[in-house]
C-alpha positions as CSV (number, residue, x, y, z in Angstrom):
1,X,155.3,96.6,39.0
2,X,153.4,97.5,41.8
3,X,151.8,101.1,41.9
4,X,152.6,103.1,45.0
5,X,150.4,102.9,47.6
6,X,150.8,106.0,49.0
7,X,148.8,108.0,46.9
8,X,145.7,105.3,46.8
9,X,145.5,106.2,50.5
10,X,145.4,109.7,50.3
11,X,142.7,109.7,48.0
12,X,140.7,107.6,50.2
13,X,141.4,110.0,53.5
14,X,140.8,112.9,51.1
15,X,137.2,111.0,50.5
16,X,136.9,110.4,53.9
17,X,137.5,114.0,55.4
18,X,134.2,115.4,54.6
19,X,132.3,113.0,56.8
20,X,135.1,113.3,59.6
21,X,134.3,117.0,59.5
22,X,130.8,116.8,59.6
23,X,130.8,114.3,62.4
24,X,132.9,116.0,64.2
25,X,131.3,119.5,64.0
26,X,128.0,117.4,65.2
27,X,129.6,116.1,68.1
28,X,131.3,118.8,69.6
29,X,128.5,120.7,70.7
30,X,126.7,118.4,72.1
31,X,130.3,117.6,74.4
32,X,130.0,121.2,75.0
33,X,126.6,121.5,75.7
34,X,126.6,118.3,78.0
35,X,129.3,119.5,80.1
36,X,128.1,123.2,80.7
37,X,124.4,122.0,81.6
38,X,125.6,120.2,84.6
39,X,126.2,123.1,87.0
40,X,123.7,125.4,85.3
41,X,121.1,122.7,86.4
42,X,122.4,122.1,89.8
43,X,122.1,126.3,89.9
44,X,118.6,126.1,88.7
45,X,117.5,123.4,91.1
46,X,119.2,125.6,93.8
47,X,117.6,128.9,93.0
48,X,113.9,127.3,92.8
49,X,114.2,125.8,96.1
50,X,115.3,129.1,97.8
51,X,112.4,130.6,96.3
52,X,110.0,128.2,97.3
53,X,111.5,128.4,101.1
54,X,110.7,132.3,100.6
55,X,107.1,131.3,99.6
56,X,106.5,128.9,102.4
57,X,108.2,131.8,104.7
58,X,105.9,134.1,103.4
59,X,103.0,131.9,103.7
60,X,103.5,130.8,107.2
61,X,104.3,134.7,108.5
62,X,100.2,135.2,106.7
63,X,99.0,132.4,108.6
64,X,99.9,133.7,111.7
65,X,98.5,137.5,111.3
66,X,95.9,138.4,113.7
67,X,93.0,138.2,111.6
68,X,93.7,135.1,110.5
69,X,94.0,133.9,113.7
70,X,90.9,135.0,115.1
71,X,88.8,133.4,112.1
72,X,90.8,130.2,112.5
73,X,89.8,130.0,116.1
74,X,86.0,130.6,115.5
75,X,85.9,127.3,113.5
76,X,86.6,123.9,114.6
77,X,87.6,122.4,111.0
78,X,89.2,125.9,110.2
79,X,91.4,124.8,113.2
80,X,91.9,121.4,111.7
81,X,92.8,122.7,108.4
82,X,95.4,125.7,109.9
83,X,97.3,122.7,111.7
84,X,97.5,120.1,108.9
85,X,98.3,123.2,106.6
86,X,101.2,124.5,109.0
87,X,102.7,120.6,109.5
88,X,102.4,120.5,105.8
89,X,104.5,123.5,105.2
90,X,107.2,122.3,107.5
91,X,107.4,119.3,106.0
92,X,108.0,121.1,102.6
93,X,110.7,123.2,104.3
94,X,112.8,120.2,105.9
95,X,112.0,118.3,102.4
96,X,114.0,121.4,100.3
97,X,116.6,121.4,103.0
98,X,117.2,117.3,102.4
99,X,117.3,118.2,99.0
100,X,120.0,121.0,99.4
101,X,122.3,119.0,101.9
102,X,122.2,115.4,99.9
103,X,121.5,115.6,96.5
104,X,123.0,119.1,95.5
105,X,126.2,118.5,97.5
106,X,127.0,115.5,96.8
107,X,131.5,114.6,96.9
108,X,133.4,113.2,94.2
109,X,133.8,110.1,96.0
110,X,130.1,109.4,96.3
111,X,129.5,110.1,92.5
112,X,132.6,107.8,91.7
113,X,131.5,104.9,94.0
114,X,128.3,105.4,92.8
115,X,126.6,106.0,96.1
116,X,124.6,109.3,95.0
């Protein structure tokens, strides 16, 4: 007669249980970390851009001080360099604002449709 298969299936399951537990324990932290890091990454990018914009504004304020303006006005090459610096700082601020509006504020529809 045939032996009951129930005993063999239970024995196989018990043999595979440690492997199943190891796989579950190793993949769960990965999922939790991946899900938690998305918002933190967005927040860190936002804070970096805010700090960078504050630094740019401080530099622009510093460049407008009378002592600096007087020293720059005395030398033609410094005037050119100052004009390039002012233009670069403005472009950098605009780039930071573009990053904030285009990348950090993506809607769910854009992400789902693959436009982002």
